[in-house]
TIMILO-859714 format. One record per residue: y, z, x of N, C-alpha, C in turn; residue in three letters. Coordinates in steps of 0.05 Angstrom, whole numbers, padded with zeros to 5 digits, always signed. Layout:
REM residues N
YZXYZXYZXALA;...
***
This chain:
REM residues 82
+05145+01353+00590+05160+01346+00613+05182+01326+00606MET;+05205+01331+00617+05228+01313+00611+05243+01307+00637GLU;+05252+01282+00639+05266+01273+00663+05289+01256+00654GLU;+05311+01256+00670+05334+01239+00665+05336+01217+00685SER;+05344+01193+00677+05349+01171+00695+05368+01152+00682LEU;+05376+01131+00697+05393+01110+00688+05376+01084+00685GLU;+05380+01070+00663+05366+01045+00659+05386+01022+00666ILE;+05381+01008+00688+05398+00985+00695+05389+00960+00681PRO;+05408+00946+00669+05402+00922+00653+05422+00900+00660VAL;+05413+00876+00665+05431+00853+00667+05429+00839+00641THR;+05452+00837+00627+05452+00824+00601+05477+00807+00598TYR;+05472+00782+00591+05494+00762+00589+05512+00762+00614ARG;+05499+00763+00637+05512+00761+00662+05527+00787+00671GLY;+05523+00808+00656+05537+00833+00662+05517+00854+00670GLU;+05524+00869+00691+05507+00892+00701+05514+00916+00684GLU;+05495+00927+00670+05500+00951+00653+05481+00973+00661LEU;+05488+00998+00654+05471+01020+00660+05472+01040+00637SER;+05449+01050+00628+05448+01068+00605+05435+01094+00613PHE;+05447+01116+00605+05434+01142+00610+05409+01144+00593PRO;+05388+01156+00604+05363+01157+00591+05349+01184+00596CYS;+05336+01195+00576+05318+01218+00579+05290+01208+00574ARG;+05272+01215+00591+05244+01207+00589+05228+01231+00581VAL;+05214+01229+00558+05198+01251+00548+05169+01242+00548VAL;+05152+01258+00560+05123+01253+00560+05111+01263+00534ARG;+05095+01246+00521+05082+01254+00496+05052+01249+00499THR;+05036+01256+00480+05007+01252+00481+05000+01222+00482VAL;+05018+01205+00471+05014+01176+00470+05027+01161+00492HIS;+05040+01174+00511+05054+01160+00533+05081+01172+00537GLY;+05101+01155+00539+05129+01163+00544+05147+01153+00522TYR;+05167+01169+00516+05188+01161+00498+05214+01161+00515VAL;+05228+01138+00514+05253+01136+00529+05276+01138+00509PHE;+05292+01158+00512+05315+01163+00494+05340+01153+00508GLN;+05351+01131+00498+05373+01117+00511+05397+01117+00492VAL;+05421+01122+00503+05445+01120+00487+05457+01092+00491GLU;+05459+01077+00469+05469+01050+00470+05492+01048+00451VAL;+05516+01042+00461+05540+01040+00444+05545+01065+00427ALA;+05539+01088+00439+05543+01113+00425+05521+01120+00405GLY;+05500+01104+00404+05479+01109+00385+05454+01117+00400VAL;+05441+01140+00393+05416+01147+00407+05393+01130+00397PRO;+05381+01116+00416+05358+01098+00409+05334+01107+00425VAL;+05311+01110+00411+05286+01117+00424+05270+01092+00427SER;+05258+01089+00451+05240+01067+00457+05213+01079+00460PHE;+05194+01070+00442+05167+01081+00441+05147+01059+00443GLU;+05124+01065+00454+05103+01043+00456+05091+01038+00428PRO;+05086+01012+00423+05073+01005+00398+05043+01003+00403ASP;+05028+00992+00384+04999+00990+00386+04990+00973+00410GLU;+05007+00954+00417+05000+00936+00439+05011+00946+00466GLU;+05024+00969+00466+05035+00980+00491+05062+00970+00498GLY;+05074+00953+00481+05101+00943+00485+05120+00964+00474ARG;+05144+00966+00486+05163+00985+00477+05181+00973+00455TYR;+05186+00989+00434+05203+00980+00412+05224+01001+00408ARG;+05247+00992+00398+05270+01010+00393+05269+01021+00365ALA;+05275+01047+00362+05278+01059+00336+05303+01077+00338THR;+05318+01078+00316+05342+01094+00316+05339+01119+00299ALA;+05315+01124+00289+05309+01149+00275+05327+01154+00251GLY;+05340+01177+00251+05356+01186+00229+05386+01176+00231ALA;+05391+01158+00248+05419+01148+00251+05426+01131+00227VAL;+05449+01135+00215+05457+01119+00192+05458+01089+00198PRO;+05451+01073+00178+05449+01044+00182+05476+01032+00191GLU;+05498+01043+00182+05524+01032+00190+05529+01035+00221ARG;+05516+01055+00233+05517+01059+00262+05499+01039+00276GLU;+05476+01034+00265+05457+01017+00279+05464+00988+00277THR;+05480+00980+00257+05488+00952+00254+05504+00942+00278ARG;+05517+00959+00293+05532+00950+00316+05516+00946+00341ARG;+05490+00952+00339+05472+00948+00362+05464+00919+00365LEU;+05465+00909+00389+05458+00881+00395+05428+00880+00400ASP;+05413+00866+00383+05384+00865+00385+05375+00853+00412THR;+05390+00834+00422+05384+00822+00448+05386+00842+00470GLY;+05406+00859+00469+05409+00881+00488+05386+00900+00486LEU;+05378+00908+00462+05355+00926+00458+05330+00914+00470LEU;+05326+00888+00466+05302+00875+00478+05303+00876+00509LYS;+05327+00872+00520+05330+00872+00549+05324+00900+00560ALA;+05333+00921+00546+05328+00948+00554+05298+00953+00553ILE;+05285+00945+00531+05256+00948+00528+05241+00935+00551ALA;+05249+00912+00560+05236+00897+00582+05238+00913+00608GLU;+05262+00925+00612+05265+00942+00636+05247+00966+00635VAL;+05246+00979+00612+05228+01002+00608+05199+00994+00613ILE;+05190+00971+00602+05163+00962+00607+05157+00958+00636GLU;+05177+00948+00651+05173+00943+00680+05171+00970+00695SER;+05184+00991+00684+05183+01017+00697+05156+01030+00693ILE;+05144+01028+00669+05119+01041+00664+05094+01026+00673VAL;+05098+01000+00680+05074+00985+00688+05069+00987+00718SER;
***
């Protein structure tokens, strides 16, 4: 099952929104979010917290991602699933 939604994030005083596809897996949900043109998957770790992975995206593309922004997106996702 797959669903599309927007992830609203307030980061550094700015209201942002990111397109997201939600995919149900046997282990929960994977949130596939496009951040700065880079596809980032947010998946639950062993503790149930969501972490960002960029998969097969070249490192030069992922270097432009703001880790603080990725953490803010993960926090919103965690609030959605809880």
